[in-house]
Each structure stands twice: as C-alpha cells, then as structure tokens.
N, C-alpha and C positions, 0 to 999 in steps of 0.2 A: 304552701306547706311542703310541697315536694318539687324542688327546682327542676326545670326541664333541661338545663345545660350541663347536667351531670349524669353519670351512669350508676346503676345500682346492682347489688348482689343478692342472692337468695339468703345470705346470712345477715342482711340489713346493714352492710357497709355501703358507702358511696365514694365515688372518685370523680374529681374535677381535674381534667388534664389541660395543662398549659405548656406547650412545647413538649419536652420529654420528661416533665415533672408532673406527677399525679398527687394531688392533695386528697387525703383519705380521712373519713370520719364515719360516725354511725348515723343512721337515719333518724328522723323525727319519730317514726314508729318505734324504732329500737329503744330510744331514750325513754319513750313513754312506757314501754313494756318493762324496762329495767327499774324505773322509778328514780329516786334521788341518787345521783352518782356521787360517790365519795372519794374514789381513787382510781387512777389509771396507771398501769404498770407496763412499760414497754420493755420487752425482754432484753434486747440489745439495740442500742440507739444507732448502730452502724451496720446492722445485719443486712445480708443479702437474702431476699425471700423469693419464693415461687408462689404462683397462684394457689390460693387455699391454705398457705402456711399461716400458722398463728404467730403474730408478732408481739402479742402482749395480752393483757387482760384488762377488763373494765369492771370495777367493783361498785355495786349499788348497795343500799342499806340491807337488802334481803338476799342478794345473789352476786355471783361472780360469773362473767361471761368472757369467752375468748374473743379476741379481735383477729379477723382473718384478712389476709391481703387479697385484694381483687386482681392484682397484677404481679408480675415478676419484676424484680429490680432491687435497688439498694436504698435503704432508708438514708435520706440526706438531711432530714430535719425532724425534730420532735417538738410539738407545741409546748413550750415551757410554761405558758400561761395557765394551762389546765392543771398543772401540779398544785398551784396555790389556790386555784378556783375551779375544781372539777365540775361544779354545777353549771359552768359555762356550756358543757356538752348538752345539758338539759335545756338551757335557755336559748342557745344559738348553735344548734348542731351543724348547720351548713356554713357558718361564718367563723366567729372567734372560737367555736368549739371543735375545730378540726383537730385531728390527732397526730398524724405523721405526713411527711412528704416523701415520696419515693421517686427515684430516677428510674424511669421505665427501661427495661432491657429488651422488651418485646412489645412495642406500642400496639400491635395488632390485637393483643389480648383484650383490649378495651372493647373491641367490636363484639365480643361474645357476651358482654354484660347487658343488663336490661336497661331500656329507656324508661322514662317516667311512667308511661302508660302501662307497660308490662309490670313495673314494680307496684303500681296502684292495684292492678289486677291481683297480684300475689297476696297483697295484704287486705284486699277487699275494701279499698278506699274509693 
C-alpha cells in the first residue's frame, strides 16, 4: 500500500526520483482522506517551484486541498490522463495517478524527505 522506493512528505505527497526527474503524486492515505477526486488544477504547467510551494489544487467531492512540491525544480510534465479521469488518483495513486514530473534543481533535497517507515509512523499505519 505504501511503496518503499519513494519518499514522502508531511503534506502527504510522494516523489519517485529517476535521474534528475521526480514524479510526484499524493499518497494512498491522502486520497482516502480526500474521498472521490473530481478535478486537479495545476497552476502553471511550466512553473519553477521551491520546496513547499503550492503548484496546484486537488478537488474532491467535499473539499479542495493544495498540492505542495516536495522538491525545488521546474515542472516538465503534467499527467494529462488525470484531467479526463481524476478518479485514477484514487484507484492508482502511485502509478497512473501521478500528478506532475519536476526536473530537480537540488537533488539533495530528497534526502530530507521521509522514507516509508517514517511516513507510516506519521499516519499511524
């Protein structure tokens, strides 16, 4: 339910780093708390972000939440598939439900994020 090959944030985002590209999404826990996701809005599909910056919002039936970047860098890809099927974030948050890819400007920032055990402790899993 919580992959070991990725890093986690206190805000319930995850990042999988391959080379200098980080794929970012929300965790299984977050999608469960939000409920049925109906829309995802990325503020600027070519934005340069810093750690903790909001890069968009995720809207569920009953609430809207900000999406926060776990790293600094430039958004290089937005998952177009979730526009037509936002529920993919609910059904496959670590796979087809990824949200953005960011080219890392400071890869060492990943070291400050939680591993799976620390994240499970945070959420009480």
